[in-house]
VEXKEBA-862646 format. One record per residue (C-alpha): residue number from 1; residue in one letter; x, y, z. Coordinates in Angstrom, 2 decimals. Example, Ala and Ser with C-alpha at 12.3 -4.5 7.8 and 13.67 -1.06 7.14 Angstrom:
<vokes>
[voke 1,'A',[12.30,-4.50,7.80]]
[voke 2,'S',[13.67,-1.06,7.14]]
</vokes>
This chain:
<vokes>
[voke 1,'M',[3.78,-33.96,-6.41]]
[voke 2,'A',[5.35,-31.06,-3.93]]
[voke 3,'E',[3.79,-30.47,-0.57]]
[voke 4,'F',[5.20,-27.81,1.62]]
[voke 5,'G',[4.11,-25.04,4.38]]
[voke 6,'L',[4.14,-21.15,3.77]]
[voke 7,'R',[3.98,-18.51,6.13]]
[voke 8,'L',[2.09,-15.58,4.34]]
[voke 9,'A',[0.39,-12.75,5.96]]
[voke 10,'D',[0.49,-14.04,9.89]]
[voke 11,'K',[-1.40,-17.25,8.06]]
[voke 12,'N',[0.12,-20.78,8.03]]
[voke 13,'I',[-0.87,-22.29,4.68]]
[voke 14,'S',[-0.69,-25.60,3.44]]
[voke 15,'V',[0.12,-26.30,-0.32]]
[voke 16,'K',[0.17,-29.37,-2.53]]
[voke 17,'A',[1.55,-28.37,-6.18]]
[voke 18,'V',[2.62,-30.25,-9.10]]
[voke 19,'Y',[5.85,-29.27,-9.64]]
[voke 20,'E',[9.01,-29.13,-6.88]]
[voke 21,'S',[9.74,-25.73,-8.43]]
[voke 22,'T',[7.15,-24.17,-7.05]]
[voke 23,'A',[8.15,-25.14,-3.82]]
[voke 24,'E',[11.85,-23.59,-4.80]]
[voke 25,'Y',[9.98,-20.43,-5.95]]
[voke 26,'C',[8.43,-19.96,-2.47]]
[voke 27,'R',[11.55,-21.54,-0.63]]
[voke 28,'D',[12.24,-18.26,1.29]]
[voke 29,'Y',[8.68,-18.33,2.92]]
[voke 30,'F',[8.46,-21.72,4.20]]
[voke 31,'C',[7.18,-22.43,7.53]]
[voke 32,'A',[6.73,-25.81,9.59]]
[voke 33,'F',[3.39,-25.77,11.78]]
[voke 34,'D',[1.04,-28.28,13.16]]
[voke 35,'A',[-2.29,-27.07,11.86]]
[voke 36,'P',[-2.37,-24.55,8.85]]
[voke 37,'D',[-4.91,-21.82,8.91]]
[voke 38,'L',[-5.32,-22.63,4.93]]
[voke 39,'C',[-4.93,-25.78,2.86]]
[voke 40,'I',[-4.30,-24.79,-0.77]]
[voke 41,'E',[-3.79,-27.51,-3.55]]
[voke 42,'V',[-3.22,-26.82,-7.51]]
[voke 43,'T',[-4.06,-29.43,-10.04]]
[voke 44,'E',[-2.86,-29.67,-13.52]]
[voke 45,'A',[-6.29,-28.35,-14.39]]
[voke 46,'D',[-5.52,-24.85,-12.76]]
[voke 47,'I',[-2.08,-24.74,-14.80]]
[voke 48,'I',[-4.08,-25.46,-18.00]]
[voke 49,'A',[-6.62,-22.79,-16.94]]
[voke 50,'E',[-3.67,-20.26,-16.58]]
[voke 51,'R',[-2.70,-21.11,-20.06]]
[voke 52,'D',[-6.03,-20.74,-21.48]]
[voke 53,'L',[-6.12,-16.97,-19.76]]
[voke 54,'D',[-2.92,-16.20,-20.97]]
[voke 55,'D',[-3.85,-17.38,-24.57]]
[voke 56,'A',[-7.24,-15.18,-24.35]]
[voke 57,'E',[-5.35,-11.99,-22.96]]
[voke 58,'R',[-2.70,-12.53,-25.61]]
[voke 59,'A',[-5.25,-12.99,-28.48]]
[voke 60,'A',[-7.17,-9.97,-27.47]]
[voke 61,'E',[-3.87,-7.54,-27.91]]
[voke 62,'G',[-3.49,-9.26,-31.69]]
[voke 63,'L',[-0.63,-11.36,-30.06]]
[voke 64,'L',[-0.08,-15.42,-30.90]]
[voke 65,'P',[-0.19,-17.80,-28.13]]
[voke 66,'R',[3.32,-18.49,-26.45]]
[voke 67,'T',[5.19,-21.71,-25.85]]
[voke 68,'P',[3.60,-22.38,-22.09]]
[voke 69,'N',[5.79,-22.94,-18.97]]
[voke 70,'F',[3.97,-25.19,-17.42]]
[voke 71,'H',[5.81,-24.52,-13.68]]
[voke 72,'Y',[5.92,-20.84,-14.01]]
[voke 73,'L',[2.12,-21.39,-14.48]]
[voke 74,'E',[1.68,-22.89,-11.54]]
[voke 75,'T',[3.13,-20.23,-9.32]]
[voke 76,'L',[0.40,-17.81,-11.10]]
[voke 77,'A',[-2.14,-20.22,-10.23]]
[voke 78,'L',[-0.95,-21.06,-6.76]]
[voke 79,'Y',[-0.89,-16.86,-5.89]]
[voke 80,'R',[-4.52,-16.62,-7.36]]
[voke 81,'K',[-5.94,-19.22,-4.83]]
[voke 82,'I',[-3.73,-17.98,-2.16]]
[voke 83,'A',[-5.13,-14.47,-2.78]]
[voke 84,'S',[-8.43,-15.70,-3.09]]
[voke 85,'A',[-8.53,-17.32,0.45]]
[voke 86,'L',[-6.67,-14.46,2.17]]
[voke 87,'V',[-9.50,-11.97,0.99]]
[voke 88,'E',[-11.52,-13.42,4.16]]
[voke 89,'H',[-8.94,-12.31,6.42]]
[voke 90,'D',[-8.89,-8.42,5.60]]
[voke 91,'T',[-6.01,-9.13,3.28]]
[voke 92,'V',[-5.34,-8.40,-0.57]]
[voke 93,'L',[-2.51,-8.89,-2.86]]
[voke 94,'F',[-1.37,-5.33,-4.57]]
[voke 95,'H',[0.47,-4.75,-7.89]]
[voke 96,'G',[2.91,-2.07,-6.63]]
[voke 97,'S',[6.83,-1.87,-5.33]]
[voke 98,'A',[6.98,-1.57,-1.57]]
[voke 99,'V',[10.12,-0.32,-0.08]]
[voke 100,'A',[10.72,0.46,3.61]]
[voke 101,'V',[12.78,3.27,5.41]]
[voke 102,'D',[13.16,3.29,9.03]]
[voke 103,'G',[10.85,0.27,9.62]]
[voke 104,'E',[7.98,2.04,8.01]]
[voke 105,'V',[6.69,1.35,4.09]]
[voke 106,'Y',[6.07,3.33,1.30]]
[voke 107,'L',[4.37,1.56,-1.39]]
[voke 108,'F',[4.11,2.72,-5.11]]
[voke 109,'T',[1.74,1.79,-7.92]]
[voke 110,'A',[1.59,2.52,-11.45]]
[voke 111,'K',[0.56,1.09,-14.76]]
[voke 112,'S',[3.12,-1.43,-16.09]]
[voke 113,'G',[6.38,-0.10,-17.33]]
[voke 114,'T',[5.77,3.26,-15.54]]
[voke 115,'G',[9.05,2.94,-13.77]]
[voke 116,'K',[7.94,1.96,-9.92]]
[voke 117,'S',[10.54,-0.69,-9.73]]
[voke 118,'T',[13.17,2.10,-10.91]]
[voke 119,'H',[12.00,4.30,-8.40]]
[voke 120,'T',[12.58,2.18,-5.47]]
[voke 121,'R',[15.93,1.47,-6.84]]
[voke 122,'L',[16.45,5.11,-6.47]]
[voke 123,'W',[15.66,4.93,-2.74]]
[voke 124,'R',[17.96,2.05,-1.72]]
[voke 125,'E',[20.79,4.04,-3.37]]
[voke 126,'H',[19.85,7.28,-1.48]]
[voke 127,'F',[19.08,5.72,1.88]]
[voke 128,'G',[21.55,3.00,1.87]]
[voke 129,'E',[20.97,0.75,4.98]]
[voke 130,'R',[17.91,2.28,6.00]]
[voke 131,'A',[16.38,0.73,3.02]]
[voke 132,'V',[14.65,-2.45,3.10]]
[voke 133,'M',[13.15,-3.64,-0.08]]
[voke 134,'V',[9.63,-5.37,1.02]]
[voke 135,'N',[8.28,-6.44,-2.23]]
[voke 136,'D',[9.08,-5.13,-5.79]]
[voke 137,'D',[5.78,-6.71,-7.28]]
[voke 138,'K',[2.86,-8.18,-5.21]]
[voke 139,'P',[2.98,-7.49,-1.82]]
[voke 140,'L',[0.37,-8.65,0.87]]
[voke 141,'L',[-1.69,-5.87,2.47]]
[voke 142,'R',[-3.63,-6.94,5.99]]
[voke 143,'I',[-5.79,-4.02,6.85]]
[voke 144,'S',[-6.46,-4.09,10.70]]
[voke 145,'D',[-7.75,-1.72,13.02]]
[voke 146,'G',[-6.77,1.07,11.00]]
[voke 147,'T',[-3.31,0.05,10.71]]
[voke 148,'V',[-2.37,-1.48,7.09]]
[voke 149,'W',[0.57,-4.11,7.05]]
[voke 150,'V',[2.72,-5.10,4.21]]
[voke 151,'Y',[4.26,-8.36,3.80]]
[voke 152,'G',[6.57,-9.86,1.22]]
[voke 153,'T',[5.78,-12.66,-1.04]]
[voke 154,'P',[7.47,-14.76,-3.47]]
[voke 155,'W',[5.51,-13.30,-6.18]]
[voke 156,'N',[8.28,-10.53,-6.13]]
[voke 157,'G',[8.62,-9.66,-9.68]]
[voke 158,'K',[11.49,-10.47,-12.39]]
[voke 159,'H',[14.38,-9.25,-10.16]]
[voke 160,'R',[13.14,-11.04,-7.33]]
[voke 161,'L',[13.40,-8.59,-5.05]]
[voke 162,'S',[11.70,-9.25,-1.58]]
[voke 163,'T',[12.08,-9.82,2.26]]
[voke 164,'N',[10.28,-12.11,4.59]]
[voke 165,'I',[9.33,-9.31,6.70]]
[voke 166,'R',[5.99,-7.77,8.15]]
[voke 167,'L',[5.92,-3.69,8.68]]
[voke 168,'P',[3.33,-0.81,8.79]]
[voke 169,'L',[2.28,1.18,5.80]]
[voke 170,'R',[3.49,4.92,5.80]]
[voke 171,'A',[1.88,6.02,2.69]]
[voke 172,'L',[0.47,4.98,-0.66]]
[voke 173,'C',[1.73,6.54,-4.07]]
[voke 174,'I',[0.51,7.11,-7.59]]
[voke 175,'L',[3.67,6.99,-9.38]]
[voke 176,'E',[3.85,9.32,-12.85]]
[voke 177,'R',[6.44,10.19,-15.69]]
[voke 178,'A',[7.10,13.68,-15.07]]
[voke 179,'E',[9.84,16.12,-16.40]]
[voke 180,'K',[9.68,17.55,-12.50]]
[voke 181,'N',[9.74,15.85,-9.73]]
[voke 182,'S',[6.86,16.73,-7.37]]
[voke 183,'V',[4.42,15.21,-4.71]]
[voke 184,'S',[1.01,16.17,-3.83]]
[voke 185,'I',[-1.99,14.62,-2.00]]
[voke 186,'A',[-4.22,12.57,-4.04]]
[voke 187,'D',[-8.22,12.77,-4.19]]
[voke 188,'K',[-8.92,9.39,-2.92]]
[voke 189,'R',[-12.50,9.28,-4.23]]
[voke 190,'E',[-11.12,10.47,-7.84]]
[voke 191,'S',[-8.34,7.47,-7.19]]
[voke 192,'F',[-10.52,4.92,-5.91]]
[voke 193,'P',[-10.94,3.41,-9.34]]
[voke 194,'A',[-7.17,3.23,-10.42]]
[voke 195,'I',[-5.89,2.11,-6.53]]
[voke 196,'L',[-8.83,-0.97,-6.86]]
[voke 197,'G',[-7.11,-1.92,-10.22]]
[voke 198,'Q',[-4.43,-2.40,-8.89]]
[voke 199,'T',[-5.53,-5.39,-6.40]]
[voke 200,'Y',[-6.10,-8.88,-7.21]]
[voke 201,'R',[-9.97,-9.36,-7.71]]
[voke 202,'P',[-11.58,-12.98,-6.91]]
[voke 203,'S',[-14.35,-13.64,-8.86]]
[voke 204,'G',[-17.93,-13.71,-6.88]]
[voke 205,'V',[-20.16,-11.22,-6.08]]
[voke 206,'L',[-19.52,-11.55,-2.33]]
[voke 207,'A',[-15.59,-11.42,-3.01]]
[voke 208,'M',[-15.97,-8.47,-4.87]]
[voke 209,'Q',[-17.88,-6.90,-2.22]]
[voke 210,'K',[-15.03,-7.65,-0.02]]
[voke 211,'I',[-12.36,-6.02,-1.90]]
[voke 212,'L',[-14.26,-2.86,-2.26]]
[voke 213,'Q',[-14.79,-2.95,1.69]]
[voke 214,'L',[-10.58,-3.57,1.82]]
[voke 215,'V',[-9.64,-0.86,-0.73]]
[voke 216,'D',[-12.08,1.76,1.03]]
[voke 217,'R',[-10.55,0.93,4.67]]
[voke 218,'L',[-7.38,1.28,3.01]]
[voke 219,'L',[-7.43,4.56,1.63]]
[voke 220,'M',[-8.94,5.71,5.04]]
[voke 221,'S',[-5.84,4.33,6.71]]
[voke 222,'V',[-3.41,5.51,5.21]]
[voke 223,'P',[-2.54,9.22,3.17]]
[voke 224,'L',[-2.46,9.01,-0.60]]
[voke 225,'Y',[-0.41,10.63,-3.15]]
[voke 226,'R',[0.87,11.28,-6.47]]
[voke 227,'L',[4.35,11.66,-7.60]]
[voke 228,'G',[5.36,13.06,-10.64]]
[voke 229,'C',[9.14,11.71,-11.06]]
[voke 230,'N',[11.62,12.10,-13.82]]
[voke 231,'M',[13.77,8.93,-12.18]]
[voke 232,'D',[16.80,11.66,-11.35]]
[voke 233,'P',[18.59,10.64,-8.39]]
[voke 234,'E',[17.00,13.33,-6.57]]
[voke 235,'A',[13.17,11.84,-7.00]]
[voke 236,'A',[13.82,9.62,-3.96]]
[voke 237,'E',[14.47,12.39,-1.64]]
[voke 238,'V',[11.96,14.41,-2.97]]
[voke 239,'A',[9.03,11.75,-2.77]]
[voke 240,'Y',[10.49,10.90,0.68]]
[voke 241,'N',[10.36,14.62,2.09]]
[voke 242,'G',[6.65,14.84,0.25]]
[voke 243,'M',[5.42,12.25,2.10]]
[voke 244,'R',[7.04,12.93,5.32]]
[voke 245,'G',[5.54,16.16,5.41]]
[voke 246,'F',[8.60,18.03,5.78]]
[voke 247,'G',[8.58,22.23,6.02]]
[voke 248,'K',[6.32,24.93,7.49]]
[voke 249,'M',[2.78,24.69,7.34]]
[voke 250,'K',[-0.67,26.52,8.89]]
[voke 251,'L',[-4.03,26.15,8.81]]
[voke 252,'K',[-6.06,28.62,6.42]]
[voke 253,'N',[-7.68,31.54,7.96]]
[voke 254,'D',[-10.90,30.78,6.38]]
[voke 255,'F',[-10.98,27.47,8.24]]
[voke 256,'I',[-13.16,28.31,11.27]]
[voke 257,'T',[-12.91,25.47,14.35]]
[voke 258,'H',[-15.72,25.13,17.14]]
[voke 259,'N',[-15.29,22.79,20.26]]
[voke 260,'S',[-18.43,20.80,20.89]]
[voke 261,'G',[-18.26,18.60,23.37]]
[voke 262,'A',[-16.52,15.23,22.65]]
[voke 263,'E',[-15.62,16.68,19.38]]
[voke 264,'Q',[-14.34,19.73,17.25]]
[voke 265,'L',[-16.22,21.17,14.11]]
[voke 266,'M',[-14.26,22.86,11.51]]
[voke 267,'I',[-15.94,24.58,8.61]]
[voke 268,'S',[-14.57,26.63,5.94]]
[voke 269,'A',[-15.87,30.51,5.63]]
[voke 270,'G',[-14.41,30.78,2.04]]
[voke 271,'G',[-15.48,29.41,-1.28]]
[voke 272,'G',[-13.63,26.63,-1.63]]
[voke 273,'F',[-14.80,23.33,0.51]]
[voke 274,'S',[-18.38,23.56,1.58]]
[voke 275,'G',[-18.74,20.55,4.10]]
[voke 276,'M',[-17.55,20.37,7.56]]
[voke 277,'V',[-15.19,18.28,9.21]]
[voke 278,'R',[-15.57,16.56,12.65]]
[voke 279,'S',[-12.61,15.63,14.91]]
[voke 280,'N',[-11.55,13.49,17.62]]
[voke 281,'T',[-9.60,14.59,20.71]]
[voke 282,'T',[-6.36,13.64,18.82]]
[voke 283,'A',[-7.33,15.10,15.43]]
[voke 284,'A',[-8.49,18.51,17.62]]
[voke 285,'A',[-5.26,18.81,19.30]]
[voke 286,'I',[-3.72,18.59,15.92]]
[voke 287,'I',[-5.80,21.20,14.39]]
[voke 288,'D',[-5.15,23.68,16.96]]
[voke 289,'L',[-1.50,23.59,16.96]]
[voke 290,'L',[-1.94,24.22,13.38]]
[voke 291,'K',[-3.45,27.49,13.90]]
[voke 292,'S',[-0.13,28.72,14.02]]
[voke 293,'E',[2.98,28.09,11.58]]
[voke 294,'I',[4.44,24.80,12.35]]
[voke 295,'D',[6.36,21.76,10.96]]
[voke 296,'R',[5.22,18.44,11.16]]
[voke 297,'E',[8.30,17.20,13.66]]
[voke 298,'T',[7.28,19.97,16.29]]
[voke 299,'I',[3.48,18.65,15.87]]
[voke 300,'V',[4.82,15.12,16.71]]
[voke 301,'S',[7.08,16.02,19.61]]
[voke 302,'S',[4.25,18.21,20.94]]
[voke 303,'M',[1.55,15.68,20.35]]
[voke 304,'L',[4.17,12.89,22.15]]
[voke 305,'E',[4.39,15.38,25.57]]
[voke 306,'K',[0.44,15.22,25.38]]
[voke 307,'Y',[-0.08,11.69,24.97]]
[voke 308,'E',[1.44,8.04,25.79]]
[voke 309,'V',[1.77,6.41,22.73]]
[voke 310,'E',[4.11,4.97,20.27]]
[voke 311,'R',[5.93,7.58,18.22]]
[voke 312,'A',[5.19,5.40,15.17]]
[voke 313,'V',[1.63,4.94,15.94]]
[voke 314,'L',[1.44,8.98,16.20]]
[voke 315,'E',[3.38,9.60,13.10]]
[voke 316,'R',[0.75,7.89,11.18]]
[voke 317,'D',[-2.32,9.63,12.92]]
[voke 318,'V',[-0.46,13.13,12.31]]
[voke 319,'D',[-0.18,12.20,8.70]]
[voke 320,'R',[-3.74,10.89,8.29]]
[voke 321,'V',[-4.86,14.46,9.60]]
[voke 322,'L',[-2.50,16.35,7.37]]
[voke 323,'A',[-3.24,13.97,4.09]]
[voke 324,'T',[-6.87,15.00,4.73]]
[voke 325,'L',[-6.73,18.53,5.83]]
[voke 326,'R',[-4.50,19.12,2.16]]
[voke 327,'E',[-7.05,17.12,0.57]]
[voke 328,'I',[-9.94,19.74,1.05]]
[voke 329,'G',[-7.43,22.46,0.85]]
[voke 330,'A',[-7.52,23.69,4.67]]
[voke 331,'L',[-3.53,24.12,4.81]]
[voke 332,'N',[-1.06,26.57,3.65]]
[voke 333,'D',[2.28,24.62,2.73]]
</vokes>
């Protein structure tokens, strides 16, 4: 029996495991504390259940059962139990590769084998010391007050790449193979099933309802992009520049704004977008700046002169507004 404490997603977690190897697997996240927030115990029955699940998944693919590695299976049982418990704390385990540049995280998700790890390696090579690998397989995401915090975890892929760190999520990106590198805004409604499919989903109706709410909040909190990537070295620069909104942009002429008390209304006089966008004071100020050709950096600088707020917070607000405007086709880039 192994007993140890972990600190994950700002929670103190007391763990009882069968094998000492599980403690070693999690060593980078050890933490001493007096009172745990969560108590997790993995039993031999949980490990057998992991073996049976693996056998069933291989049988569905027409494969024979493999010789079980019970030490490895216990690490899987542990992450499932921790991930299930953290859902009630607005935290989800996400399948993706998370790299940070200048203290902000860019999270790439895709089907297994698409090249997430290869792409984030290109980022580390391109940005050097500016880049930090947060987690290469299963980071934790805590959605809190409009900010998504990304945490490293011991479940960090076959190359064991992660850092015991917490940083804000700047952008979420769906990665796809393509002949040419390109970045575009992804439709959040259409992408919802794909993003949901990358989360760990505990069993039970109430847990599933909570996960659906958290994924919805995740997509409301950060811009969502789609990256066509050929894995050439330039892919990192193309992805970074595309998600940072470099270049000049302007509000399309057929989008009309009207200030109405505490909010601004924006309506399209053209035939594309048929709805109405209601903007708060901050978003309205950004939209007003976009009535003339302008780049993202100038928008941020202008807003910093107007509002007393941390630059990183303001940049995330600007990117959310720009992503929404691109989604509805309101910008000329």
